[in-house]
C-alpha positions as CSV (number, residue, x, y, z in Angstrom):
1,M,-57.5,-53.8,-0.2
2,A,-54.8,-56.5,0.4
3,G,-54.3,-55.3,4.0
4,N,-58.0,-55.7,4.7
5,R,-58.0,-59.2,3.4
6,S,-55.0,-60.2,5.5
7,E,-56.6,-58.7,8.6
8,K,-59.8,-60.7,8.0
9,V,-57.8,-63.9,7.4
10,A,-55.7,-63.2,10.6
11,Q,-59.0,-62.8,12.6
12,L,-60.4,-66.0,11.2
13,I,-57.2,-67.9,12.0
14,Q,-57.0,-66.4,15.5
15,K,-60.5,-67.4,16.3
16,D,-60.1,-71.0,15.0
17,L,-56.7,-71.4,16.7
18,A,-58.1,-70.3,20.0
19,E,-60.8,-73.0,19.7
20,I,-58.2,-75.6,18.8
21,F,-56.1,-74.7,21.8
22,V,-59.2,-74.9,24.0
23,R,-60.4,-78.2,22.7
24,E,-57.0,-79.9,22.1
25,G,-54.8,-78.0,24.5
26,N,-54.2,-80.9,26.8
27,T,-52.7,-83.0,24.0
28,I,-50.7,-80.1,22.4
29,A,-49.5,-78.3,25.6
30,P,-50.5,-80.2,28.7
31,G,-50.8,-78.3,32.0
32,V,-50.9,-74.8,30.6
33,M,-53.4,-72.3,29.2
34,V,-52.5,-71.1,25.7
35,S,-53.9,-67.8,24.3
36,V,-53.5,-66.5,20.8
37,T,-52.7,-62.8,21.3
38,R,-51.8,-61.6,17.8
39,I,-51.3,-62.8,14.2
40,R,-49.3,-61.2,11.5
41,M,-49.9,-62.5,7.9
42,S,-47.5,-62.3,5.1
43,P,-48.7,-60.2,2.1
44,D,-49.3,-63.4,0.0
45,L,-51.3,-65.0,2.9
46,G,-48.9,-68.0,2.7
47,S,-47.4,-67.6,6.1
48,A,-48.7,-66.6,9.6
49,R,-46.6,-65.4,12.5
50,I,-48.7,-66.4,15.6
51,Y,-47.9,-64.8,18.9
52,I,-49.1,-66.9,21.9
53,S,-49.2,-66.3,25.6
54,I,-48.7,-69.3,27.9
55,F,-49.9,-69.3,31.5
56,P,-48.3,-70.2,33.8
57,S,-45.2,-68.9,32.2
58,D,-42.7,-70.9,34.2
59,D,-41.7,-73.2,31.4
60,A,-43.2,-71.3,28.5
61,K,-40.2,-71.9,26.2
62,E,-40.5,-75.6,26.8
63,K,-44.2,-75.6,26.0
64,L,-43.6,-73.5,22.9
65,N,-41.2,-76.2,21.7
66,G,-44.0,-78.7,22.2
67,I,-46.4,-76.6,20.2
68,N,-43.9,-76.2,17.4
69,Q,-43.5,-80.0,17.4
70,N,-47.3,-80.4,16.9
71,K,-47.4,-77.7,14.2
72,S,-48.5,-80.0,11.4
73,K,-51.3,-81.4,13.6
74,I,-52.5,-77.8,14.4
75,R,-52.2,-76.8,10.8
76,G,-54.3,-79.9,9.7
77,E,-57.0,-79.1,12.3
78,L,-57.0,-75.5,11.1
79,G,-57.4,-76.7,7.5
80,K,-60.4,-78.7,8.5
81,R,-62.0,-75.7,10.1
82,T,-61.2,-73.1,7.4
83,R,-61.7,-75.3,4.3
84,H,-64.6,-73.3,3.0
85,Q,-63.0,-69.9,3.7
86,L,-59.4,-70.4,2.7
87,R,-57.9,-71.9,-0.4
88,V,-54.5,-72.6,1.2
89,V,-53.8,-72.9,4.9
90,P,-50.8,-70.7,5.7
91,E,-47.6,-72.0,7.1
92,L,-47.7,-71.5,10.9
93,H,-44.8,-69.9,12.9
94,F,-45.3,-69.7,16.6
95,Y,-43.7,-67.1,18.8
96,L,-43.9,-66.4,22.5
97,D,-45.7,-63.2,23.4
98,D,-44.1,-62.1,26.6
99,S,-45.8,-58.7,26.8
100,L,-47.9,-59.7,29.8
101,D,-44.8,-60.7,31.7
102,Y,-43.2,-57.4,30.8
103,E,-46.2,-55.5,32.0
104,E,-46.2,-57.4,35.3
105,N,-42.5,-56.6,35.8
106,I,-43.0,-52.9,35.2
107,D,-46.0,-52.9,37.5
108,R,-44.0,-54.6,40.2
109,L,-41.1,-52.2,39.8
110,L,-43.5,-49.2,40.0
111,R,-44.9,-50.5,43.2
112,G,-41.4,-50.8,44.6
113,E,-41.4,-54.5,45.0
114,G,-38.5,-55.3,42.6
115,E,-34.9,-54.4,42.4
116,N,-34.1,-50.7,41.9
117,P,-31.6,-50.4,39.0
118,I,-30.8,-46.8,39.8
119,E,-29.1,-47.5,43.2
């Protein structure tokens, strides 16, 4: 039952964070598109690990630092949106999800466009 609740809270937070990044993305992370790819909730629902994808990914770590500096603003906006569904807004921890870059690299290697590590 607890797993089901944490999944529902994660889905709610993912939807609301996606809307926050769409509406306020230019002030939080200017010049890039931010996508919330996955959320992992702690068992007590007090902490959320948020995996985001940043496009273009040239200076993704720099933009992630900017997002982490605006964490309290994002959490406050999330609290306004979820005040009727959640008693406590979880602590937000943002991580870079580089799985798309990894997939692109594998695809490029399979097409023979990258370096061949075997030779």
